[in-house]
N, C-alpha and C positions, 0 to 999 in steps of 0.2 A: 788531766783535765777533770775537775770535779763539777758534776752537773746535777742540778736539782730539778726533779720532774714533779709537776702538779697536774693531777687528772681528776677534776670534779665530776661526779656522777649524780644521779637523781637522789640517792640515799647514802652516798659515801663520798669521801675525798681521798683518793689514793695519792700517796707521796713516796718518792724514792730518791736515793742518792746513788749516782754512778761515778765511777772513776774510769774515764774514757768510756768504753761501752760495757764495762762490767758492773753489775749491780752489787753494791756493798750494803745497802740498807733499804728496806721497804716497809711501809706501814699503811694500813687501811683504816681510815677514820670513819666509823659508822655514825650516821645521823638518824635518829629515831623519828618516827612520824610526829610524835609529840614535840620534839625540838623544832622541827621544820614547820609545824602548824601555825606558829606565831607570825610567819612571813607570808605576805600576800603576793609577792613578786620575787622572782629569782634574784634580782639585783639586791634585794634587801638582805640576802644571805651572805653578802660579801664579808662584812666585818666578823660575823659569826664564824665563817669558815677560816678566815685569816687567823683568828684567835686560836682555833682548834689546831691549825697547822703549827703555829708557834709553840703551843703546849706540847705537841708530839715531838718536835725537834728538841725542845728543852729536856724533856724526859729521856730522850735517847742520848743526850749529852753532846749534840752536834753544835758547833759554833757556826755562826752565820758567815761562812766564807765559801763562795762558789765562783766558778769561772763562767757559768751561764745558768739561767733558769728557763725552762721550757714548759709551757702549759698546753693542755689539749685545746685544739682549735675549736672555735664556736661557730654559730650560725651567722657568719658575716655574708657579704654579697659573694656570689660565685667568683672564683679566682683560680688561676692555674695552680697546679701542684708545686710543692717545694717548701723550703724553710723561709719563714717570714720574720722580720723584726716586728715586734709589737710597737706600733706607732699610734699617734693621736687619732688618726682617721679610723683605724681598726677599733680602738677603744670606744670612740663615739658610736660607731655602728653596732658594737656589741651592747652598749648601754641603751640603745634606742630600737633595737630589733623587735619586731612583733612576735618572733618565734622564741618562746621561752624555753630554755634548757640549761641545766647546770653547767654544761660544757662552755657556755658563754662566759663563765667566771674564770676559766683557765688562763686566758691571756691577761686578764686584769690582775689576777693574783700573781702571776709570773712577773709582770712588769713592776708590781709593787715591791716584791722581794728583791728583784734585780736592781732597782733604784737605790735600795738601802745598801747594797753591796757594791755598787758601781760596776756591774757587769751587764752584758747584753741579755735581753729577754726575747724569746722566740715562741712561735707556734709552728706546726708542720702538718701539711696535708689534712686540712679540716674536711668534714663530710661534704662540704659544698665545692670541693675541687671540681673545676670545669675545664676540660681540655677537649671537649667534643669537636669532631670535625663538623664543618658547617652543615653538611647534608643530614647529619644525625639530629639536628635540632628541629627539623620540619615535622609537622603533622599535616593532616588533611584539612585543617582549618587555621586561618591566620590568627584566630583568637587564642589558640593554645600552642605553646612551644614546649618541646621536650626539655627536661631539666636533668642535670647531673647531680644526684644526691646518692652517695654510696659510702661503703666502708673504705674510704680512700687511704687512711693511715695504715691499716693492716694490709690492705691489698697491695699497695706499693712496697711496703716493707718486706712481705714474703716474696714478691717478685724480685726485689733486690737481693734477698738472701739466696734465692735459687740461682740467680745469675752469678753471684759470688762463688757458689759451690761449683760452678762450671768454669771458674776463673775468667769470667767475661763481665761485661757491664750490662746493667738493666737497660741502658739507653741503646744497646745494640741487639736487643731481643724483641721478638713478638710472642707474647704469651697471653693466655686467658686466665683470669683469677676468679674463682667461684667462692665467695665468702658465704658460708652456710651457718647463719645464726638465727636470731629471732626474726630478722629480716634477711633476705637473700639478695646479694648483688653479684652480677656476672659482668666483669669488665674486660674489655679488649685493650691490651697494652701494646702499643706500636712504638718501638724505639723511645721508650720512656714517657709516652703520653697516653692517657686513657681516652682513646678516640671515640669510644661508644660504651655505654653502660645503661642498664635499666635503672630507673628511679626507685631505689629500694625502700623509700619512705612513703611516698604519696600514692602508690598504686600503679605498678607497672612490672612486667616480667613475671617470674615464677611466684606462686603463692608460697607461704612459708609458715612457721609456727605462729606468727602474729600478724601477717600481712595478707591481703586479699590478692595481690598481684593484678595482672590485667583482667578486666571484667568485660563481658559483652556490653557494649555501650547502650544499646536500646533498653535492655533489661535494667541497667543501672539508672537510666533516665526515668524509667517508669517507677522505680523504687523512690527516687527523689521527689517525684510529684504525686505519689500515692496518697499523701496526707497522713501517712502513718508514722513518718520519721522526721526529725528535725535535721538541720545541717550537721549538728554535732553528732547525732546518731549515725548518719551516713559516713562521716569521717571516721568514726570508731569502727564501722563495719569494714573500712578499708585498711586502717592501721590500728593495731592494738587488740581489737576484738574479732579478728579475722583468722583465716588459716586454721591451724590445729585448735586454737581457742574456740572458734565458731563450730567446727565440725566435731571436736572431741572433748571440749570443755577444759583443755589444759594446754600449756605451752611447754610442758616438761617432755622433751623429746626422748629422753632416756626411758621414761615410763612408757611412752608410745611404742618405742622399739621393743621393750620387754614384753608388752602385750602382743605385739605382732609376732614375736618369737614363740609366744605361748599359743599362737593360732587364732588370735582375735581378728576376725575378718575385716571389721571396719578400720582398725589401726593398720592392718596390712594394706588395705586398699588405699588408705590415705597416703601412706609413705610412698607407695608405688606411683600414685598420681602426682604427688608433689615433686618427686625426683624426675618424673617424666617431663614436667614443665621446666625443671632446672636443666635437663639435658637439651630440651628444645632451645632454651636461651643460649646455652653454650654453643649449640650448632649455629645459631644466628651470629654470635661473636666470631666464630670460625670463618664464616662468610665475610664478616667485616674485615678480617685480616687476610682476605683473599686466599684462604686455605694455607697460609704460611705459618700457622700456629706451631711454635716449637715445643710448647708444653701447656698442659691444663693443670693449674695449681688449685687444689681443694684445701680450703682453710676455714677457720671459724669453729665453733663448738661442735657442730654435727660431723665435722671431719674426723673426730675421734672415733666415730662409730663405724666399725667394719661393715655392719649391715647396710648402712646408708651409703657408704663409699662403694660397696659392691653393686648396689642398685644403679649407681651412676656409671660405674666402669662398663657395665654391659652395653650401655648405649653410646658412650663417648670415646672409648679407648682406641677405636679405629681412626679417630681424628688426629690424635697426637699423644705423646707420652703423658700419663696421668701421674702427677706428683702430689703427695699428701703432706701438708704442713699444718697440722691441726692447731686450734686455739687462736687466741688473739692477744698478742703481747704488745699492748698499747704503750706500756711504760718503756719497754725496751726499744720500741720503734721511735718514740719521742726522744729518748736519750741518744740513740744512734744518729738521728737527724741533727740534734744539737752538736754532737761530736763532729759530724761532717762539716757543719758550718764553722765551728771553732778552728778546725784544722785546714780549712780552705778547700775541702773536697767538693763542696757545693757553694754556689754563690747565693747569698741571702737575697730574697726579694723584698720589695717594698709594696705594701698593700695600698691600693688606690681606691677600691670600692667602685671602680668604673664598670658599667654593664658590658657583658661579653656577648650579648645577643647579636646574631648576624641577620635576624629576620625583621627586627623592628627598629625604627629610627629612634 
């Protein structure tokens, strides 16, 4: 099976070709600030990125024949995990969403290429995967409901990989996955469903290199109404300009680790405190799984760091075996999902865009 993978990012478009689950070609198309500055909305970049993809394929000498095309899932309405056909409702929601991100172009580009070749187009496990158990949606006010926004693609992929290494199925295991990146998500996987997870984008759970995590509510409310900050300022304090960026002026965790190893007190204290909040969230997910956690999987960029992994081990290894699967292989995860769909190992879902909330009519 020949599978074409398209993964649009903020300043790049990664493309790859797989034969079954083996990568045979990969290319990273870089987009400069100058090139992107002419566009006022993500949707306007569609033709530009499509042309760049065509040029890259032509230069590599690849003819346009694939068995499936899969794109990175965008910011559609919350939906259960799995592999989805790209349908008209999904494309409509991606084109009209108020949340702008380059990943919204993934399904649109995949469907375009697939139509040209007469093959299926897919997405898999977008960041808005929502499989929360009903009680996990509640907060103390009916005006606010907890949301599931996390590193779904990589978290589910590494959980499947670990299950496969034990010659069992992801759907038969209870595991915790800690994705340690610019944002940190800690997800409780019970028999193939993520029944609880912190919102890794909008401010919940551990703080991270770029996120504020959970903040004291009264103090946050006082900041909001102090007259010193706009709504945009506050949102940036929560996502993007928070965590290590706010405390240390950088999101380069390798640099922070190096400074800590050199004895820098502030960097040492920051890492100790950040992984303390990660460990607490892992403990919460262990309770979510009723103490039946079979493994705690550490993944994402910071899982490459022995220093960071050791900080976590000290506090969590008594709960369950700690398994380290560093990095984030989005391209491989997408290709694997497409292969499973093509070979009938999973049943493709149809996106409906219907609300999943159990709290509101």
